[in-house]
N, CA, C and O atoms as a Tinker XYZ file with bonds, in Angstrom:
   516  protein
     1  N     39.520000  -13.870000   -8.995000    73     2
     2  CA    38.459000  -13.821000   -7.399000    64     1     3
     3  C     37.332000  -12.896000   -8.138000    63     2     4     5
     4  O     36.579000  -13.697000   -8.692000    81     3
     5  N     36.981000  -11.852000   -8.337000    73     3     6
     6  CA    36.153000  -11.179000   -8.342000    64     5     7
     7  C     34.918000  -11.975000   -9.237000    63     6     8     9
     8  O     33.717000  -12.112000   -9.006000    81     7
     9  N     35.494000  -12.278000   -9.984000    73     7    10
    10  CA    34.310000  -12.985000  -11.312000    64     9    11
    11  C     33.737000  -14.164000  -10.457000    63    10    12    13
    12  O     32.615000  -14.570000  -10.760000    81    11
    13  N     34.585000  -14.912000   -9.134000    73    11    14
    14  CA    34.044000  -15.855000   -8.454000    64    13    15
    15  C     32.862000  -15.578000   -7.520000    63    14    16    17
    16  O     31.842000  -16.225000   -7.282000    81    15
    17  N     33.365000  -14.312000   -7.032000    73    15    18
    18  CA    32.609000  -13.604000   -6.066000    64    17    19
    19  C     31.123000  -13.455000   -6.688000    63    18    20    21
    20  O     30.110000  -13.807000   -6.085000    81    19
    21  N     31.139000  -12.911000   -7.916000    73    19    22
    22  CA    30.319000  -12.335000   -8.218000    64    21    23
    23  C     29.198000  -13.523000   -9.046000    63    22    24    25
    24  O     27.973000  -13.427000   -8.978000    81    23
    25  N     29.828000  -14.457000   -9.696000    73    23    26
    26  CA    28.993000  -15.757000   -9.581000    64    25    27
    27  C     28.787000  -16.374000   -8.386000    63    26    28    29
    28  O     28.294000  -17.500000   -8.459000    81    27
    29  N     28.995000  -16.003000   -7.461000    73    27    30
    30  CA    28.273000  -16.901000   -5.797000    64    29    31
    31  C     27.471000  -15.986000   -5.737000    63    30    32    33
    32  O     26.364000  -16.519000   -5.669000    81    31
    33  N     27.348000  -14.703000   -5.718000    73    31    34
    34  CA    26.253000  -13.906000   -5.206000    64    33    35
    35  C     24.931000  -14.230000   -6.265000    63    34    36    37
    36  O     23.773000  -14.344000   -5.862000    81    35
    37  N     25.383000  -14.361000   -7.805000    73    35    38
    38  CA    24.190000  -14.264000   -8.320000    64    37    39
    39  C     23.831000  -15.670000   -8.327000    63    38    40    41
    40  O     22.707000  -15.915000   -8.764000    81    39
    41  N     24.485000  -16.569000   -7.971000    73    39    42
    42  CA    23.728000  -18.187000   -7.998000    64    41    43
    43  C     22.840000  -17.955000   -6.299000    63    42    44    45
    44  O     21.736000  -18.446000   -6.064000    81    43
    45  N     23.320000  -17.451000   -5.704000    73    43    46
    46  CA    22.789000  -17.043000   -4.180000    64    45    47
    47  C     21.360000  -16.451000   -4.270000    63    46    48    49
    48  O     20.334000  -17.015000   -3.889000    81    47
    49  N     21.462000  -15.160000   -4.864000    73    47    50
    50  CA    19.941000  -14.376000   -5.100000    64    49    51
    51  C     19.587000  -15.365000   -6.384000    63    50    52    53
    52  O     18.374000  -15.399000   -6.178000    81    51
    53  N     19.719000  -15.978000   -7.253000    73    51    54
    54  CA    18.591000  -16.292000   -7.617000    64    53    55
    55  C     18.203000  -17.955000   -7.047000    63    54    56    57
    56  O     17.120000  -18.491000   -7.285000    81    55
    57  N     19.000000  -18.420000   -6.489000    73    55    58
    58  CA    18.416000  -19.496000   -6.040000    64    57    59
    59  C     17.264000  -18.930000   -4.750000    63    58    60    61
    60  O     16.229000  -19.475000   -4.366000    81    59
    61  N     17.734000  -17.990000   -4.414000    73    59    62
    62  CA    16.572000  -17.464000   -2.847000    64    61    63
    63  C     15.202000  -16.885000   -3.709000    63    62    64    65
    64  O     14.069000  -16.831000   -3.232000    81    63
    65  N     15.489000  -16.574000   -4.736000    73    63    66
    66  CA    14.227000  -16.026000   -5.608000    64    65    67
    67  C     13.284000  -17.363000   -5.904000    63    66    68    69
    68  O     12.083000  -17.511000   -5.679000    81    67
    69  N     13.865000  -17.920000   -6.258000    73    67    70
    70  CA    13.138000  -19.485000   -6.931000    64    69    71
    71  C     12.721000  -20.046000   -5.285000    63    70    72    73
    72  O     11.625000  -20.515000   -4.977000    81    71
    73  N     13.689000  -19.889000   -4.521000    73    71    74
    74  CA    12.811000  -20.869000   -3.299000    64    73    75
    75  C     12.160000  -19.963000   -2.228000    63    74    76    77
    76  O     12.347000  -20.151000   -1.026000    81    75
    77  N     11.096000  -18.599000   -2.909000    73    75    78
    78  CA    10.485000  -17.957000   -2.745000    64    77    79
    79  C      9.313000  -18.327000   -3.234000    63    78    80    81
    80  O      9.545000  -18.764000   -4.361000    81    79
    81  N      8.047000  -18.400000   -2.977000    73    79    82
    82  CA     6.883000  -18.566000   -4.023000    64    81    83
    83  C      6.364000  -17.470000   -4.311000    63    82    84    85
    84  O      6.019000  -16.702000   -3.413000    81    83
    85  N      6.184000  -17.141000   -5.738000    73    83    86
    86  CA     5.661000  -16.142000   -6.107000    64    85    87
    87  C      3.962000  -15.330000   -5.285000    63    86    88    89
    88  O      3.100000  -15.976000   -4.690000    81    87
    89  N      3.956000  -14.229000   -5.468000    73    87    90
    90  CA     2.649000  -13.765000   -4.683000    64    89    91
    91  C      1.508000  -13.986000   -5.575000    63    90    92    93
    92  O      1.623000  -13.911000   -6.799000    81    91
    93  N      0.425000  -14.255000   -4.985000    73    91    94
    94  CA    -0.997000  -14.564000   -5.884000    64    93    95
    95  C     -1.258000  -13.618000   -6.721000    63    94    96    97
    96  O     -1.657000  -12.707000   -5.997000    81    95
    97  N     -1.288000  -13.215000   -7.914000    73    95    98
    98  CA    -2.267000  -11.962000   -8.387000    64    97    99
    99  C     -3.453000  -11.974000   -7.844000    63    98   100   101
   100  O     -4.203000  -12.934000   -8.021000    81    99
   101  N     -3.802000  -10.921000   -7.108000    73    99   102
   102  CA    -4.881000  -10.983000   -6.511000    64   101   103
   103  C     -6.201000  -10.495000   -7.617000    63   102   104   105
   104  O     -7.272000  -11.102000   -7.604000    81   103
   105  N     -6.000000   -9.599000   -8.331000    73   103   106
   106  CA    -6.948000   -8.987000   -9.578000    64   105   107
   107  C     -7.132000  -10.306000  -10.638000    63   106   108   109
   108  O     -8.000000  -10.221000  -11.506000    81   107
   109  N     -6.325000  -11.474000  -10.544000    73   107   110
   110  CA    -6.604000  -12.492000  -11.841000    64   109   111
   111  C     -7.305000  -13.048000  -10.550000    63   110   112   113
   112  O     -8.463000  -12.634000  -10.490000    81   111
   113  N     -7.128000  -13.464000  -10.012000    73   111   114
   114  CA    -7.987000  -14.590000   -8.933000    64   113   115
   115  C     -9.372000  -13.987000   -8.720000    63   114   116   117
   116  O    -10.335000  -14.754000   -8.741000    81   115
   117  N     -9.567000  -12.628000   -8.508000    73   115   118
   118  CA   -10.549000  -12.201000   -8.227000    64   117   119
   119  C    -11.582000  -12.032000   -9.486000    63   118   120   121
   120  O    -12.779000  -12.208000   -9.256000    81   119
   121  N    -11.167000  -11.707000  -10.767000    73   119   122
   122  CA   -11.835000  -12.122000  -12.112000    64   121   123
   123  C    -12.273000  -13.922000  -12.375000    63   122   124   125
   124  O    -13.244000  -14.484000  -12.881000    81   123
   125  N    -11.398000  -14.247000  -11.937000    73   123   126
   126  CA   -11.520000  -15.492000  -12.056000    64   125   127
   127  C    -12.723000  -16.222000  -11.109000    63   126   128   129
   128  O    -13.732000  -16.785000  -11.535000    81   127
   129  N    -12.366000  -16.067000   -9.879000    73   127   130
   130  CA   -13.367000  -16.520000   -8.811000    64   129   131
   131  C    -14.710000  -15.769000   -8.434000    63   130   132   133
   132  O    -15.789000  -16.288000   -8.146000    81   131
   133  N    -14.428000  -14.578000   -8.495000    73   131   134
   134  CA   -15.311000  -13.330000   -7.657000    64   133   135
   135  C    -16.286000  -12.757000   -9.122000    63   134   136   137
   136  O    -17.481000  -13.002000   -9.288000    81   135
   137  N    -15.538000  -12.082000   -9.916000    73   135   138
   138  CA   -16.400000  -11.627000  -10.717000    64   137   139
   139  C    -17.553000  -11.830000  -11.389000    63   138   140   141
   140  O    -18.369000  -10.979000  -11.743000    81   139
   141  N    -17.587000  -13.253000  -11.583000    73   139   142
   142  CA   -19.164000  -13.532000  -12.405000    64   141   143
   143  C    -20.459000  -13.193000  -11.441000    63   142   144   145
   144  O    -21.639000  -13.189000  -11.794000    81   143
   145  N    -19.837000  -12.859000   -9.903000    73   143   146
   146  CA   -21.080000  -12.385000   -9.435000    64   145   147
   147  C    -20.925000  -11.211000   -9.113000    63   146   148   149
   148  O    -21.877000  -10.451000   -9.295000    81   147
   149  N    -19.558000  -10.640000   -8.478000    73   147   150
   150  CA   -19.768000   -9.206000   -7.955000    64   149   151
   151  C    -19.392000   -8.347000   -8.759000    63   150   152   153
   152  O    -19.240000   -7.191000   -8.363000    81   151
   153  N    -19.162000   -8.677000  -10.019000    73   151   154
   154  CA   -18.838000   -7.382000  -11.042000    64   153   155
   155  C    -17.093000   -7.497000  -11.440000    63   154   156   157
   156  O    -16.232000   -7.778000  -10.606000    81   155
   157  N    -16.855000   -7.238000  -12.756000    73   155   158
   158  CA   -15.521000   -7.269000  -13.410000    64   157   159
   159  C    -14.675000   -6.054000  -12.685000    63   158   160   161
   160  O    -13.560000   -6.111000  -12.166000    81   159
   161  N    -15.680000   -4.805000  -12.837000    73   159   162
   162  CA   -15.328000   -3.808000  -11.883000    64   161   163
   163  C    -15.618000   -3.793000  -10.655000    63   162   164   165
   164  O    -15.795000   -2.643000  -10.252000    81   163
   165  N    -15.779000   -4.794000   -9.672000    73   163   166
   166  CA   -16.470000   -4.700000   -8.125000    64   165   167
   167  C    -17.861000   -4.139000   -7.755000    63   166   168   169
   168  O    -18.226000   -3.904000   -6.604000    81   167
   169  N    -18.732000   -3.919000   -9.091000    73   167   170
   170  CA   -19.647000   -3.424000   -8.972000    64   169   171
   171  C    -20.813000   -4.038000   -8.593000    63   170   172   173
   172  O    -21.886000   -3.435000   -8.564000    81   171
   173  N    -20.639000   -5.589000   -8.201000    73   171   174
   174  CA   -22.224000   -5.948000   -7.590000    64   173   175
   175  C    -23.322000   -6.092000   -8.634000    63   174   176   177
   176  O    -23.385000   -5.409000   -9.656000    81   175
   177  N    -24.180000   -7.044000   -8.281000    73   175   178
   178  CA   -25.159000   -7.507000   -9.174000    64   177   179
   179  C    -25.985000   -5.785000   -8.802000    63   178   180   181
   180  O    -25.678000   -4.888000   -8.017000    81   179
   181  N    -27.143000   -5.946000   -9.831000    73   179   182
   182  CA   -27.917000   -4.933000   -9.822000    64   181   183
   183  C    -29.024000   -4.863000   -9.098000    63   182   184   185
   184  O    -29.943000   -5.556000   -9.536000    81   183
   185  N    -29.273000   -4.176000   -8.005000    73   183   186
   186  CA   -30.398000   -4.061000   -6.938000    64   185   187
   187  C    -30.063000   -5.157000   -5.963000    63   186   188   189
   188  O    -30.715000   -6.086000   -5.485000    81   187
   189  N    -28.507000   -4.623000   -5.797000    73   187   190
   190  CA   -27.880000   -5.800000   -4.479000    64   189   191
   191  C    -28.762000   -5.618000   -3.297000    63   190   192   193
   192  O    -29.032000   -6.700000   -2.777000    81   191
   193  N    -29.414000   -4.361000   -2.576000    73   191   194
   194  CA   -29.789000   -4.515000   -1.772000    64   193   195
   195  C    -31.332000   -5.003000   -1.504000    63   194   196   197
   196  O    -31.922000   -4.956000   -0.424000    81   195
   197  N    -31.843000   -5.488000   -2.771000    73   195   198
   198  CA   -33.416000   -5.770000   -2.913000    64   197   199
   199  C    -33.600000   -7.268000   -2.803000    63   198   200   201
   200  O    -33.214000   -7.978000   -3.732000    81   199
   201  N    -34.029000   -7.670000   -1.985000    73   199   202
   202  CA   -34.172000   -9.608000   -2.016000    64   201   203
   203  C    -34.670000   -9.917000   -3.100000    63   202   204   205
   204  O    -35.614000   -9.434000   -3.726000    81   203
   205  N    -33.564000  -11.280000   -3.434000    73   203   206
   206  CA   -34.306000  -12.020000   -4.816000    64   205   207
   207  C    -35.602000  -13.065000   -4.155000    63   206   208   209
   208  O    -35.707000  -13.524000   -3.017000    81   207
   209  N    -36.486000  -13.219000   -5.327000    73   207   210
   210  CA   -37.409000  -14.255000   -4.822000    64   209   211
   211  C    -36.888000  -15.468000   -3.669000    63   210   212   213
   212  O    -37.664000  -15.849000   -2.793000    81   211
   213  N    -35.881000  -15.860000   -3.756000    73   211   214
   214  CA   -35.485000  -17.040000   -3.001000    64   213   215
   215  C    -35.239000  -15.897000   -1.299000    63   214   216   217
   216  O    -34.875000  -16.398000   -0.235000    81   215
   217  N    -35.423000  -14.998000   -1.408000    73   215   218
   218  CA   -35.250000  -14.305000   -0.094000    64   217   219
   219  C    -33.509000  -14.195000    0.109000    63   218   220   221
   220  O    -33.279000  -13.487000    1.090000    81   219
   221  N    -32.667000  -14.527000   -0.324000    73   219   222
   222  CA   -31.586000  -13.978000   -0.531000    64   221   223
   223  C    -31.297000  -12.655000   -1.123000    63   222   224   225
   224  O    -32.125000  -12.129000   -1.866000    81   223
   225  N    -29.973000  -11.986000   -0.789000    73   223   226
   226  CA   -29.413000  -10.838000   -1.264000    64   225   227
   227  C    -28.920000  -11.068000   -2.592000    63   226   228   229
   228  O    -28.751000  -12.282000   -2.707000    81   227
   229  N    -28.544000  -10.333000   -3.877000    73   227   230
   230  CA   -27.462000  -10.134000   -4.571000    64   229   231
   231  C    -26.226000  -10.078000   -4.377000    63   230   232   233
   232  O    -25.942000   -9.352000   -3.425000    81   231
   233  N    -25.330000  -10.565000   -4.908000    73   231   234
   234  CA   -23.735000  -10.069000   -4.718000    64   233   235
   235  C    -23.492000   -8.640000   -4.621000    63   234   236   237
   236  O    -23.700000   -7.896000   -5.580000    81   235
   237  N    -22.984000   -8.155000   -3.306000    73   235   238
   238  CA   -22.900000   -6.757000   -3.168000    64   237   239
   239  C    -21.994000   -6.222000   -4.066000    63   238   240   241
   240  O    -21.837000   -7.055000   -4.958000    81   239
   241  N    -21.342000   -5.265000   -4.260000    73   239   242
   242  CA   -20.446000   -4.564000   -4.883000    64   241   243
   243  C    -19.263000   -4.192000   -3.487000    63   242   244   245
   244  O    -19.417000   -3.738000   -2.353000    81   243
   245  N    -18.043000   -4.670000   -4.308000    73   243   246
   246  CA   -16.930000   -4.416000   -3.200000    64   245   247
   247  C    -16.228000   -3.310000   -3.573000    63   246   248   249
   248  O    -15.038000   -3.334000   -3.260000    81   247
   249  N    -16.666000   -2.241000   -4.214000    73   247   250
   250  CA   -16.041000   -0.860000   -4.383000    64   249   251
   251  C    -16.894000   -0.076000   -2.853000    63   250   252   253
   252  O    -17.552000   -0.693000   -2.015000    81   251
   253  N    -16.623000    1.332000   -2.874000    73   251   254
   254  CA   -16.825000    1.702000   -1.764000    64   253   255
   255  C    -18.336000    1.829000   -1.541000    63   254   256   257
   256  O    -18.697000    1.910000   -0.367000    81   255
   257  N    -19.196000    1.856000   -2.423000    73   255   258
   258  CA   -20.604000    1.805000   -2.319000    64   257   259
   259  C    -21.022000    0.517000   -1.486000    63   258   260   261
   260  O    -22.073000    0.681000   -0.867000    81   259
   261  N    -20.482000   -0.607000   -1.352000    73   259   262
   262  CA   -20.844000   -1.519000   -0.780000    64   261   263
   263  C    -20.144000   -1.795000    0.531000    63   262   264   265
   264  O    -19.351000   -0.902000    0.830000    81   263
   265  N    -20.223000   -2.779000    1.380000    73   263   266
   266  CA   -20.347000   -3.196000    2.779000    64   265   267
   267  C    -18.731000   -3.973000    3.261000    63   266   268   269
   268  O    -18.356000   -4.224000    4.407000    81   267
   269  N    -18.059000   -4.201000    2.071000    73   267   270
   270  CA   -16.778000   -4.881000    2.433000    64   269   271
   271  C    -16.073000   -4.218000    3.335000    63   270   272   273
   272  O    -15.709000   -4.840000    4.333000    81   271
   273  N    -15.756000   -2.945000    3.203000    73   271   274
   274  CA   -14.915000   -2.244000    3.947000    64   273   275
   275  C    -15.708000   -1.989000    5.712000    63   274   276   277
   276  O    -15.189000   -1.427000    6.676000    81   275
   277  N    -16.703000   -2.454000    5.644000    73   275   278
   278  CA   -17.164000   -2.497000    7.009000    64   277   279
   279  C    -16.561000   -3.655000    8.222000    63   278   280   281
   280  O    -16.698000   -3.820000    9.434000    81   279
   281  N    -15.959000   -4.195000    7.300000    73   279   282
   282  CA   -15.521000   -5.676000    7.887000    64   281   283
   283  C    -14.048000   -5.764000    8.301000    63   282   284   285
   284  O    -13.307000   -4.984000    7.702000    81   283
   285  N    -13.586000   -6.423000    9.050000    73   283   286
   286  CA   -12.325000   -6.417000    9.373000    64   285   287
   287  C    -11.608000   -7.450000    8.222000    63   286   288   289
   288  O    -12.210000   -8.130000    7.391000    81   287
   289  N     -9.933000   -7.344000    8.462000    73   287   290
   290  CA    -9.475000   -8.150000    7.436000    64   289   291
   291  C     -9.823000   -9.606000    7.870000    63   290   292   293
   292  O    -10.271000  -10.374000    7.019000    81   291
   293  N     -9.624000  -10.055000    9.252000    73   291   294
   294  CA   -10.243000  -11.508000    9.826000    64   293   295
   295  C    -11.738000  -12.107000    9.576000    63   294   296   297
   296  O    -12.087000  -13.272000    9.391000    81   295
   297  N    -12.345000  -11.145000    9.623000    73   295   298
   298  CA   -13.893000  -11.328000    9.265000    64   297   299
   299  C    -14.183000  -11.612000    7.418000    63   298   300   301
   300  O    -15.200000  -12.165000    6.998000    81   299
   301  N    -13.182000  -11.157000    6.622000    73   299   302
   302  CA   -13.384000  -10.659000    5.384000    64   301   303
   303  C    -12.518000  -12.681000    5.053000    63   302   304   305
   304  O    -12.972000  -13.719000    4.571000    81   303
   305  N    -11.694000  -12.434000    5.418000    73   303   306
   306  CA   -11.021000  -13.819000    5.396000    64   305   307
   307  C    -11.833000  -15.089000    5.679000    63   306   308   309
   308  O    -12.021000  -15.864000    4.741000    81   307
   309  N    -12.281000  -15.340000    6.774000    73   307   310
   310  CA   -13.342000  -16.121000    6.852000    64   309   311
   311  C    -14.617000  -16.620000    6.308000    63   310   312   313
   312  O    -15.175000  -17.716000    6.357000    81   311
   313  N    -15.051000  -14.948000    5.522000    73   311   314
   314  CA   -16.276000  -15.157000    5.181000    64   313   315
   315  C    -15.863000  -15.642000    3.764000    63   314   316   317
   316  O    -16.648000  -16.405000    3.203000    81   315
   317  N    -14.778000  -15.304000    3.154000    73   315   318
   318  CA   -14.797000  -15.996000    1.957000    64   317   319
   319  C    -14.051000  -17.466000    1.725000    63   318   320   321
   320  O    -13.956000  -18.170000    0.720000    81   319
   321  N    -13.569000  -17.623000    3.072000    73   319   322
   322  CA   -12.486000  -19.139000    3.166000    64   321   323
   323  C    -14.155000  -19.964000    3.481000    63   322   324   325
   324  O    -14.424000  -20.931000    2.767000    81   323
   325  N    -15.066000  -19.566000    4.430000    73   323   326
   326  CA   -15.823000  -20.494000    5.094000    64   325   327
   327  C    -17.041000  -20.280000    5.161000    63   326   328   329
   328  O    -17.889000  -20.922000    5.782000    81   327
   329  N    -17.163000  -19.346000    4.505000    73   327   330
   330  CA   -18.926000  -18.622000    4.210000    64   329   331
   331  C    -19.219000  -17.879000    5.019000    63   330   332   333
   332  O    -18.677000  -17.779000    6.119000    81   331
   333  N    -20.406000  -17.034000    4.477000    73   331   334
   334  CA   -20.796000  -16.029000    5.432000    64   333   335
   335  C    -21.385000  -16.241000    6.698000    63   334   336   337
   336  O    -21.449000  -15.451000    7.640000    81   335
   337  N    -21.932000  -17.739000    6.590000    73   335   338
   338  CA   -22.281000  -18.327000    8.149000    64   337   339
   339  C    -21.357000  -18.161000    9.355000    63   338   340   341
   340  O    -21.693000  -17.999000   10.528000    81   339
   341  N    -19.981000  -18.242000    8.778000    73   339   342
   342  CA   -18.672000  -18.487000    9.826000    64   341   343
   343  C    -18.796000  -17.633000   10.657000    63   342   344   345
   344  O    -18.506000  -17.876000   11.828000    81   343
   345  N    -19.448000  -15.908000   10.101000    73   343   346
   346  CA   -19.597000  -14.582000   11.222000    64   345   347
   347  C    -20.916000  -14.635000   11.271000    63   346   348   349
   348  O    -21.310000  -14.168000   12.339000    81   347
   349  N    -22.033000  -15.108000   10.379000    73   347   350
   350  CA   -23.340000  -14.888000   10.941000    64   349   351
   351  C    -24.145000  -15.961000   10.706000    63   350   352   353
   352  O    -24.776000  -16.076000    9.655000    81   351
   353  N    -24.193000  -17.035000   11.900000    73   351   354
   354  CA   -24.917000  -18.237000   12.003000    64   353   355
   355  C    -26.114000  -17.936000   11.118000    63   354   356   357
   356  O    -26.792000  -16.918000   10.981000    81   355
   357  N    -26.155000  -18.928000   10.657000    73   355   358
   358  CA   -27.850000  -19.039000    9.962000    64   357   359
   359  C    -28.176000  -18.197000    8.790000    63   358   360   361
   360  O    -29.228000  -18.448000    8.201000    81   359
   361  N    -27.273000  -17.039000    8.285000    73   359   362
   362  CA   -27.559000  -16.564000    7.368000    64   361   363
   363  C    -27.470000  -16.923000    5.936000    63   362   364   365
   364  O    -26.385000  -17.369000    5.564000    81   363
   365  N    -28.485000  -16.799000    5.007000    73   363   366
   366  CA   -28.393000  -17.630000    3.951000    64   365   367
   367  C    -28.169000  -16.903000    2.612000    63   366   368   369
   368  O    -28.927000  -16.083000    2.093000    81   367
   369  N    -27.034000  -17.337000    2.167000    73   367   370
   370  CA   -26.695000  -16.711000    0.601000    64   369   371
   371  C    -26.106000  -17.696000   -0.388000    63   370   372   373
   372  O    -25.825000  -18.892000   -0.305000    81   371
   373  N    -26.014000  -16.803000   -1.340000    73   371   374
   374  CA   -25.637000  -17.803000   -2.870000    64   373   375
   375  C    -24.552000  -18.051000   -2.824000    63   374   376   377
   376  O    -24.204000  -18.995000   -3.533000    81   375
   377  N    -23.324000  -17.248000   -1.862000    73   375   378
   378  CA   -22.145000  -17.313000   -2.263000    64   377   379
   379  C    -20.998000  -18.364000   -1.980000    63   378   380   381
   380  O    -20.871000  -18.207000   -0.766000    81   379
   381  N    -20.298000  -19.107000   -2.251000    73   379   382
   382  CA   -19.919000  -20.566000   -2.080000    64   381   383
   383  C    -18.594000  -19.738000   -0.481000    63   382   384   385
   384  O    -18.168000  -18.652000   -0.088000    81   383
   385  N    -18.523000  -21.025000   -0.198000    73   383   386
   386  CA   -17.022000  -21.109000    0.280000    64   385   387
   387  C    -16.225000  -21.589000   -0.247000    63   386   388   389
   388  O    -16.264000  -22.656000   -0.858000    81   387
   389  N    -14.978000  -20.565000   -0.036000    73   387   390
   390  CA   -14.067000  -20.956000   -0.831000    64   389   391
   391  C    -12.544000  -22.124000   -0.241000    63   390   392   393
   392  O    -11.404000  -22.309000   -0.667000    81   391
   393  N    -13.271000  -22.610000    0.795000    73   391   394
   394  CA   -11.834000  -23.215000    1.727000    64   393   395
   395  C    -12.211000  -24.470000    0.702000    63   394   396   397
   396  O    -13.294000  -24.952000    0.370000    81   395
   397  N    -10.520000  -24.855000    0.269000    73   395   398
   398  CA   -10.555000  -26.362000   -0.853000    64   397   399
   399  C    -10.126000  -25.650000   -1.945000    63   398   400   401
   400  O     -9.219000  -26.103000   -2.643000    81   399
   401  N    -10.691000  -24.510000   -2.211000    73   399   402
   402  CA   -10.563000  -24.140000   -3.889000    64   401   403
   403  C     -9.062000  -23.032000   -3.826000    63   402   404   405
   404  O     -8.066000  -23.101000   -4.546000    81   403
   405  N     -9.326000  -22.144000   -2.810000    73   403   406
   406  CA    -8.560000  -21.241000   -2.738000    64   405   407
   407  C     -7.641000  -21.081000   -1.162000    63   406   408   409
   408  O     -8.139000  -21.509000   -0.121000    81   407
   409  N     -6.600000  -20.575000   -1.183000    73   407   410
   410  CA    -5.607000  -20.923000   -0.082000    64   409   411
   411  C     -5.619000  -19.690000    0.291000    63   410   412   413
   412  O     -5.763000  -18.805000   -0.553000    81   411
   413  N     -5.457000  -19.373000    1.758000    73   411   414
   414  CA    -5.954000  -18.085000    2.557000    64   413   415
   415  C     -4.577000  -17.100000    1.924000    63   414   416   417
   416  O     -4.735000  -15.893000    1.737000    81   415
   417  N     -3.613000  -17.601000    1.716000    73   415   418
   418  CA    -2.724000  -16.732000    0.820000    64   417   419
   419  C     -3.363000  -15.766000   -0.541000    63   418   420   421
   420  O     -3.199000  -14.575000   -0.805000    81   419
   421  N     -4.116000  -16.800000   -1.217000    73   419   422
   422  CA    -4.876000  -16.037000   -2.093000    64   421   423
   423  C     -5.919000  -15.509000   -1.900000    63   422   424   425
   424  O     -6.115000  -14.617000   -2.725000    81   423
   425  N     -6.870000  -15.654000   -1.045000    73   423   426
   426  CA    -7.971000  -15.109000   -0.526000    64   425   427
   427  C     -7.090000  -13.430000    0.030000    63   426   428   429
   428  O     -7.386000  -12.305000   -0.373000    81   427
   429  N     -6.373000  -13.669000    0.689000    73   427   430
   430  CA    -5.597000  -12.275000    1.070000    64   429   431
   431  C     -5.391000  -11.481000   -0.444000    63   430   432   433
   432  O     -5.747000  -10.311000   -0.577000    81   431
   433  N     -4.855000  -12.159000   -1.416000    73   431   434
   434  CA    -4.773000  -11.272000   -2.486000    64   433   435
   435  C     -5.528000  -10.420000   -3.019000    63   434   436   437
   436  O     -5.316000   -9.268000   -3.398000    81   435
   437  N     -6.802000  -11.329000   -3.026000    73   435   438
   438  CA    -7.829000  -10.664000   -3.460000    64   437   439
   439  C     -8.502000   -9.806000   -2.693000    63   438   440   441
   440  O     -9.366000   -9.040000   -3.121000    81   439
   441  N     -8.117000   -9.900000   -1.452000    73   439   442
   442  CA    -8.846000   -9.020000   -0.621000    64   441   443
   443  C     -7.943000   -7.700000   -0.398000    63   442   444   445
   444  O     -8.406000   -6.770000    0.263000    81   443
   445  N     -6.586000   -7.625000   -0.983000    73   443   446
   446  CA    -5.871000   -6.756000   -1.002000    64   445   447
   447  C     -5.840000   -6.010000   -2.171000    63   446   448   449
   448  O     -5.509000   -4.831000   -2.296000    81   447
   449  N     -6.213000   -6.798000   -3.016000    73   447   450
   450  CA    -6.739000   -6.075000   -4.550000    64   449   451
   451  C     -8.251000   -5.241000   -4.368000    63   450   452   453
   452  O     -8.634000   -4.155000   -4.803000    81   451
   453  N     -8.749000   -6.030000   -3.722000    73   451   454
   454  CA   -10.160000   -4.856000   -3.822000    64   453   455
   455  C    -10.098000   -3.882000   -2.671000    63   454   456   457
   456  O    -10.696000   -2.805000   -2.670000    81   455
   457  N     -9.296000   -4.353000   -1.642000    73   455   458
   458  CA    -8.714000   -2.441000   -0.759000    64   457   459
   459  C     -7.902000   -1.522000   -1.522000    63   458   460   461
   460  O     -7.915000   -0.292000   -1.574000    81   459
   461  N     -7.214000   -2.364000   -2.085000    73   459   462
   462  CA    -6.472000   -1.146000   -2.827000    64   461   463
   463  C     -7.241000   -0.311000   -3.701000    63   462   464   465
   464  O     -6.666000    0.763000   -3.877000    81   463
   465  N     -8.445000   -0.419000   -4.380000    73   463   466
   466  CA    -9.545000   -0.148000   -5.078000    64   465   467
   467  C    -10.526000    1.349000   -4.386000    63   466   468   469
   468  O    -11.203000    2.176000   -4.997000    81   467
   469  N    -10.281000    1.239000   -3.144000    73   467   470
   470  CA   -11.082000    1.804000   -2.347000    64   469   471
   471  C    -10.346000    3.418000   -2.030000    63   470   472   473
   472  O     -9.167000    3.748000   -1.896000    81   471
   473  N    -11.494000    4.123000   -1.990000    73   471   474
   474  CA   -10.666000    5.641000   -1.591000    64   473   475
   475  C     -9.876000    5.680000   -0.342000    63   474   476   477
   476  O     -9.999000    4.634000    0.296000    81   475
   477  N     -9.128000    6.533000    0.190000    73   475   478
   478  CA    -8.591000    6.955000    1.484000    64   477   479
   479  C     -9.289000    6.367000    2.241000    63   478   480   481
   480  O     -8.879000    5.304000    2.706000    81   479
   481  N    -10.420000    6.818000    2.561000    73   479   482
   482  CA   -11.483000    7.139000    3.860000    64   481   483
   483  C    -12.024000    5.951000    4.289000    63   482   484   485
   484  O    -12.299000    5.672000    5.456000    81   483
   485  N    -12.221000    5.021000    2.985000    73   483   486
   486  CA   -12.639000    3.514000    3.237000    64   485   487
   487  C    -11.580000    2.563000    3.705000    63   486   488   489
   488  O    -11.855000    1.805000    4.634000    81   487
   489  N    -10.227000    2.528000    3.067000    73   487   490
   490  CA    -9.250000    1.779000    3.237000    64   489   491
   491  C     -8.789000    2.158000    4.955000    63   490   492   493
   492  O     -8.074000    1.327000    5.515000    81   491
   493  N     -9.222000    3.423000    5.747000    73   491   494
   494  CA    -8.675000    3.970000    6.872000    64   493   495
   495  C     -9.302000    3.308000    7.812000    63   494   496   497
   496  O     -8.854000    2.955000    8.904000    81   495
   497  N    -11.018000    3.039000    7.086000    73   495   498
   498  CA   -11.947000    2.589000    8.345000    64   497   499
   499  C    -11.711000    1.374000    8.340000    63   498   500   501
   500  O    -11.587000    0.797000    9.420000    81   499
   501  N    -11.596000    0.714000    7.193000    73   499   502
   502  CA   -11.354000   -0.893000    7.256000    64   501   503
   503  C    -10.437000   -1.192000    8.020000    63   502   504   505
   504  O    -10.600000   -2.243000    8.638000    81   503
   505  N     -8.852000   -0.231000    8.331000    73   503   506
   506  CA    -8.081000   -0.621000    8.463000    64   505   507
   507  C     -7.894000   -0.876000   10.218000    63   506   508   509
   508  O     -7.262000   -1.706000   10.871000    81   507
   509  N     -8.686000    0.159000   10.544000    73   507   510
   510  CA    -8.974000    0.469000   12.026000    64   509   511
   511  C     -9.826000   -1.105000   13.064000    63   510   512   513
   512  O     -9.733000   -1.426000   14.249000    81   511
   513  N    -10.637000   -1.754000   11.824000    73   511   514
   514  CA   -11.616000   -2.682000   12.092000    64   513   515
   515  C    -10.681000   -4.035000   13.160000    63   514   516
   516  O    -11.287000   -5.024000   13.571000    81   515
């Protein structure tokens, strides 16, 4: 009887684990979709505060030197999913919207990866927004 119970519990645990989708790997997704512009180490493009000849700004860093932590989670999700114009209508940027490319869950995983690299102060400020 103990063997049957152990087998039943094992099957239940295994089926529960299989039924839950794996959490996306935020770092891997960042490297695939974001690092080409924002840098493999979240450093952004050189001279990111100086306008390009097009009038647009280079990709900013996502570390504590940038301004990503100045935005709420909702704003960050909307920027990545729908483009910066979703929170700043008319603003021109080279960053594409990732709706249809990344799911909300994948975007949140990327943002979680970025946020976990910030010092405590920046994380706390961003969390309060």
